[in-house]
C-alpha positions as CSV (number, residue, x, y, z in Angstrom):
1,M,-53.9,115.0,-136.2
2,V,-50.6,113.3,-134.5
3,V,-48.7,116.5,-137.1
4,L,-50.5,118.8,-135.6
5,F,-49.6,117.6,-131.9
6,H,-46.1,117.0,-132.5
7,A,-46.1,121.0,-133.9
8,T,-47.9,122.5,-131.6
9,G,-45.5,121.2,-128.6
10,M,-42.5,122.0,-130.0
11,V,-43.5,125.4,-130.7
12,K,-43.7,126.6,-126.6
13,A,-44.9,130.0,-127.2
14,M,-48.1,129.2,-129.1
15,P,-51.3,131.0,-127.9
16,S,-53.0,128.7,-125.5
17,V,-56.0,128.6,-127.8
18,F,-54.1,126.5,-130.4
19,R,-52.1,124.8,-127.8
20,Y,-55.6,123.4,-126.2
21,A,-57.5,123.1,-129.6
22,F,-54.7,120.5,-130.6
23,A,-53.5,119.0,-127.2
24,W,-55.5,116.1,-128.0
25,G,-54.2,115.2,-131.4
26,Y,-52.6,112.0,-129.9
27,C,-56.1,110.3,-130.7
28,G,-54.9,109.8,-134.1
29,V,-52.8,106.5,-132.8
30,D,-56.3,105.4,-131.4
31,F,-57.5,105.8,-135.2
32,F,-54.6,104.4,-136.4
33,F,-54.9,100.9,-134.0
34,V,-58.3,100.5,-135.3
35,L,-57.6,100.7,-138.8
36,S,-55.0,98.2,-138.7
37,G,-57.0,95.9,-137.0
38,F,-59.8,96.5,-139.6
39,I,-57.3,96.4,-142.6
40,L,-55.7,92.8,-141.2
41,L,-58.8,91.1,-141.3
42,Y,-60.4,92.2,-143.9
43,V,-57.0,91.6,-146.7
44,H,-56.3,88.4,-144.5
45,Y,-60.1,87.0,-144.5
46,G,-59.4,84.4,-147.0
47,Q,-56.3,83.4,-145.2
48,I,-57.9,82.6,-141.8
49,G,-57.2,78.6,-140.8
50,H,-54.6,78.0,-143.5
51,P,-51.7,77.9,-141.9
52,E,-49.3,77.6,-145.4
53,K,-50.2,81.3,-145.9
54,L,-48.0,82.3,-143.1
55,R,-45.1,83.0,-144.8
56,S,-46.7,85.2,-147.5
57,Y,-48.6,86.7,-144.6
58,F,-45.2,87.8,-142.5
59,G,-43.6,88.4,-146.0
60,K,-46.4,91.1,-146.2
61,R,-46.2,92.4,-143.2
62,F,-42.5,92.7,-143.2
63,S,-42.2,94.9,-146.3
64,R,-44.9,96.9,-145.3
65,I,-42.9,98.2,-142.1
66,F,-39.4,97.5,-142.0
67,P,-38.2,99.1,-145.2
68,A,-39.2,102.5,-145.1
69,Y,-38.6,102.6,-141.3
70,W,-35.2,101.6,-141.7
71,S,-34.8,104.1,-143.8
72,V,-35.6,106.9,-142.0
73,L,-33.6,105.2,-139.0
74,A,-30.7,105.2,-141.3
75,F,-30.7,109.1,-141.7
76,V,-31.9,109.6,-138.0
77,V,-29.3,107.7,-136.0
78,P,-26.2,108.7,-137.3
79,T,-27.5,112.3,-136.9
80,C,-28.2,112.1,-133.3
81,L,-25.2,110.2,-132.8
82,L,-23.0,113.1,-134.3
83,V,-24.6,116.1,-133.3
84,G,-24.4,117.2,-129.9
85,G,-27.7,117.6,-127.8
86,M,-29.6,115.5,-129.8
87,A,-29.6,112.2,-128.1
88,S,-29.4,111.4,-124.3
89,P,-26.3,109.1,-123.4
90,E,-28.6,106.4,-122.6
91,K,-29.7,106.5,-126.1
92,K,-26.3,105.9,-127.7
93,H,-25.9,102.6,-125.9
94,I,-25.8,99.8,-129.1
95,G,-28.5,97.8,-127.0
96,Y,-30.8,100.5,-127.1
97,I,-30.3,101.5,-130.9
98,A,-30.7,97.3,-131.6
99,A,-34.2,97.6,-129.6
100,S,-35.2,100.3,-131.6
101,F,-33.9,98.8,-134.8
102,F,-35.9,95.4,-134.2
103,L,-38.8,97.3,-132.5
104,L,-39.0,96.1,-129.6
105,P,-41.3,96.8,-127.1
106,Q,-40.2,100.6,-125.5
107,W,-41.7,103.5,-124.7
108,D,-39.3,106.0,-125.7
109,P,-37.6,104.2,-129.1
110,F,-34.8,106.4,-130.8
111,L,-37.7,107.5,-133.5
112,G,-40.3,108.3,-131.1
113,V,-43.3,107.7,-132.9
114,A,-42.1,103.9,-133.6
115,W,-43.2,103.0,-129.6
116,S,-46.7,102.7,-132.0
117,L,-45.0,100.3,-134.7
118,S,-44.1,98.1,-131.9
119,C,-47.7,97.3,-131.0
120,E,-48.0,97.2,-134.6
121,I,-45.4,93.7,-134.6
122,F,-47.2,92.4,-131.5
123,F,-50.7,93.1,-133.5
124,Y,-49.4,91.4,-136.5
125,L,-48.1,88.2,-134.2
126,I,-50.9,88.0,-132.7
127,F,-52.8,87.6,-136.0
128,A,-50.4,85.5,-137.2
129,L,-52.2,82.9,-135.0
130,L,-55.7,83.5,-136.4
131,I,-54.5,82.6,-139.6
132,L,-52.6,79.3,-138.1
133,N,-55.7,78.2,-136.3
134,R,-58.8,80.2,-134.9
135,K,-58.8,78.3,-131.5
136,I,-55.3,78.8,-131.0
137,F,-56.1,82.7,-131.5
138,G,-59.1,82.4,-129.5
139,V,-57.2,81.5,-126.3
140,A,-54.4,83.8,-126.9
141,A,-56.6,86.6,-127.3
142,A,-58.8,86.1,-124.2
143,L,-55.6,85.9,-122.4
144,W,-54.8,89.0,-123.8
145,L,-57.7,90.7,-122.2
146,V,-57.3,89.2,-119.1
147,L,-53.7,90.9,-118.9
148,I,-55.1,94.3,-120.1
149,A,-57.4,94.0,-117.2
150,T,-54.8,92.9,-114.8
151,N,-52.5,95.8,-115.7
152,L,-55.3,98.4,-115.3
153,V,-55.8,97.0,-112.1
154,H,-51.9,96.7,-110.9
155,P,-49.4,97.6,-113.3
156,L,-47.6,94.6,-115.0
157,G,-43.9,94.9,-115.5
158,A,-42.2,95.4,-118.5
159,P,-42.4,94.6,-121.2
160,L,-46.1,93.4,-120.6
161,D,-46.8,96.9,-119.2
162,F,-46.8,97.7,-122.6
163,L,-48.2,95.4,-124.5
164,C,-50.9,95.2,-122.4
165,Q,-51.8,98.9,-122.3
166,A,-56.2,99.5,-122.5
167,R,-55.3,101.1,-126.2
168,V,-54.5,97.8,-127.4
169,M,-58.3,96.6,-127.5
170,E,-58.6,98.9,-130.3
171,F,-57.0,96.4,-132.7
172,L,-59.5,93.9,-131.9
173,A,-62.4,96.3,-132.2
174,G,-61.1,97.0,-135.6
175,M,-61.0,93.4,-136.2
176,C,-64.5,92.9,-135.2
177,I,-65.7,96.4,-137.8
178,A,-63.7,93.7,-140.3
179,W,-65.5,90.9,-139.3
180,V,-69.0,92.0,-139.7
181,I,-68.4,94.2,-142.6
182,R,-67.3,90.3,-144.6
183,R,-70.2,89.0,-142.9
184,G,-72.2,91.2,-145.1
185,F,-73.4,93.9,-142.7
186,R,-73.5,97.4,-143.9
187,F,-75.2,101.0,-142.5
188,A,-77.6,102.0,-144.3
189,T,-77.0,105.6,-145.4
190,R,-78.3,107.8,-143.4
191,G,-77.4,105.8,-140.7
192,G,-73.8,105.7,-141.3
193,L,-73.6,109.3,-141.9
194,A,-74.9,109.7,-138.3
195,L,-72.3,107.9,-136.9
196,I,-69.8,109.7,-138.7
197,V,-71.1,112.7,-136.9
198,A,-71.4,110.9,-133.6
199,G,-67.9,109.2,-133.9
200,V,-66.6,113.3,-134.7
201,G,-69.1,114.9,-131.9
202,V,-67.1,111.7,-129.4
203,C,-64.1,112.7,-130.5
204,L,-64.0,117.0,-130.2
205,V,-66.1,116.2,-126.7
206,A,-63.4,114.0,-125.5
207,G,-60.8,115.6,-127.1
208,C,-61.9,119.4,-126.3
209,T,-62.7,119.0,-122.6
210,Q,-60.5,116.1,-121.6
211,I,-63.4,114.2,-120.4
212,A,-61.9,111.0,-121.4
213,R,-58.5,111.9,-119.4
214,S,-61.0,112.7,-116.1
215,L,-63.6,110.3,-116.2
216,G,-61.9,107.5,-117.7
217,G,-58.6,107.1,-115.8
218,N,-56.1,104.8,-117.3
219,V,-58.6,103.4,-120.2
220,Y,-59.3,107.3,-121.5
221,P,-57.5,106.3,-124.6
222,L,-61.2,104.3,-125.5
223,W,-63.0,107.4,-125.9
224,F,-61.1,108.0,-129.1
225,G,-61.2,104.3,-129.9
226,L,-64.8,104.4,-129.5
227,A,-65.2,107.2,-132.4
228,A,-62.5,105.2,-135.0
229,V,-64.9,102.4,-134.5
230,L,-68.5,104.9,-135.2
231,I,-65.8,106.6,-138.4
232,I,-64.5,103.8,-139.8
233,S,-67.5,101.2,-139.8
234,S,-69.4,104.2,-141.3
235,L,-67.3,105.2,-144.4
236,V,-66.3,101.2,-145.1
237,S,-70.2,101.2,-145.3
238,L,-71.0,104.2,-147.3
239,E,-68.0,103.3,-150.0
240,L,-69.3,100.0,-150.4
241,H,-72.8,101.2,-151.1
242,G,-71.1,103.9,-153.0
243,V,-71.9,106.5,-151.8
244,V,-68.9,108.7,-151.3
245,S,-65.5,108.3,-153.1
246,A,-61.9,109.8,-151.9
247,G,-60.3,112.2,-154.0
248,R,-56.8,111.7,-155.7
249,V,-55.2,114.1,-153.2
250,W,-56.9,112.3,-150.2
251,L,-55.9,108.8,-151.3
252,L,-52.2,110.3,-152.1
253,L,-52.3,111.0,-148.2
254,G,-54.0,108.2,-147.3
255,D,-51.1,106.0,-149.4
256,A,-48.5,108.3,-147.8
257,S,-49.6,108.4,-144.2
258,Y,-47.0,106.0,-143.2
259,S,-44.6,107.8,-144.3
260,I,-45.5,111.8,-142.6
261,Y,-45.7,109.8,-139.9
262,L,-42.4,108.1,-140.0
263,V,-40.5,111.5,-141.3
264,H,-42.8,114.3,-139.7
265,Y,-41.3,114.9,-135.9
266,P,-37.4,115.0,-137.5
267,S,-38.8,117.4,-140.1
268,L,-40.6,119.4,-137.7
269,L,-36.9,119.8,-135.4
270,V,-35.6,120.7,-138.7
271,M,-37.9,123.1,-140.1
272,F,-38.2,125.1,-136.6
273,K,-34.6,125.4,-136.2
274,L,-33.9,126.8,-139.6
275,L,-37.2,129.0,-139.4
276,P,-36.4,132.6,-138.7
277,S,-37.6,133.6,-134.6
278,H,-38.8,137.0,-136.0
279,T,-42.0,134.9,-138.1
280,P,-45.1,135.0,-136.5
281,L,-45.3,132.1,-134.5
282,Q,-48.3,130.8,-136.2
283,G,-46.4,131.2,-139.5
284,N,-43.8,129.2,-138.4
285,W,-46.3,126.5,-136.9
286,L,-48.3,126.4,-140.3
287,L,-45.2,126.6,-142.2
288,G,-43.6,123.4,-140.2
289,I,-46.5,121.1,-140.5
290,I,-46.8,121.9,-144.5
291,A,-42.8,121.0,-144.8
292,A,-43.7,117.9,-142.5
293,V,-46.4,116.7,-144.6
294,L,-44.9,117.6,-148.2
295,A,-42.1,115.7,-146.9
296,G,-43.4,112.9,-145.9
297,V,-45.0,112.5,-149.6
298,V,-41.7,112.9,-151.1
299,F,-40.5,109.8,-148.9
300,H,-43.4,108.0,-149.5
301,L,-43.1,108.6,-153.9
302,L,-39.3,108.3,-153.6
303,I,-38.2,105.9,-151.1
304,E,-40.8,104.3,-149.2
305,K,-42.7,102.9,-152.5
306,R,-39.2,101.3,-153.9
307,V,-37.7,100.2,-150.8
308,C,-40.9,98.6,-150.2
309,E,-41.3,96.9,-154.3
310,L,-37.4,95.8,-153.2
311,A,-38.4,93.8,-150.3
312,R,-41.2,92.7,-151.9
313,S,-39.7,91.5,-154.7
314,F,-38.1,88.8,-151.9
315,V,-41.2,87.6,-150.8
316,E,-43.1,84.7,-152.8
317,R,-45.9,86.3,-155.2
318,K,-49.3,84.8,-154.4
319,P,-52.7,85.9,-156.2
320,A,-54.0,89.5,-154.8
321,V,-56.2,89.3,-151.4
322,Q,-59.0,91.6,-151.7
323,Q,-58.0,95.2,-150.8
324,P,-60.0,97.5,-148.3
325,P,-62.7,100.0,-149.1
326,R,-59.9,102.9,-150.1
327,L,-61.9,105.9,-148.3
328,A,-61.9,104.4,-145.2
329,E,-58.6,103.5,-145.6
330,A,-57.1,106.9,-146.9
331,S,-59.7,108.6,-144.4
332,A,-58.5,107.0,-140.8
333,Q,-54.6,107.0,-142.2
334,A,-54.3,110.8,-142.9
335,L,-55.7,111.0,-139.5
336,A,-52.8,108.9,-138.0
């Protein structure tokens, strides 16, 4: 969805039907936030209240995010600095580049999509408190919710306005899904299918009519968060019931989704500069999307997997923790 959203925005003269249909593709980020909360608690459920697991936890989280991200920055930053017009003057400041490098909170990092990764790093830090001590996490989560509510009424200054945006509550919603699933709750097959349909319906209605913006004000992303909760919890239940499973292609796209997310924007920029202007706009749009997805898959297979393995080699190996259901992970990540 995010790829479609950015591709449609880059092709300025696209027919309005395309622009309207994919104008709400940013909802992929909401699925990403709900999924992040779900996976963190589902995978690390057994480590809650065990502070001795923090070293392993941080090592795994570091190797998941930074090696692939830095690999993309290693290409993007020099290109933007050397090619005229690729970066605004303020982005060429060393402090700005350093903040982007370490994913410090900022709305417009050097690699645009990395703002959501800054949120992800903050999620990791909050979740670490749960591994350290449940009570400390409870106090921190309560304070966080108070700050989010305050930010809605009276915008806070940076970086709290970034870390306390309404959308980050979706992370806690994902954790709630994992908690009830781990406690043995499952939707019945019919109920799960019905809730998937309901989730898709909420997403379509909110996006196509922009009802989320007109009725939700500052909390409009939570309409998409609700859709993500319904879809992800239902998919997990159906997979655990053995009703559905993901195919190899879908799993590959899910595994490569982080790489696709990282490289799709620069890939689209390059493709739309290279494609001939006389090609029909819809053709360029489709070719750009295909190229961006393929670039992400190739990056995943050739670079992301290798740099992540290299990073993990420096992390003390521990017994494997339970992996999240693959269908839910692949399906929701592909949306993001």
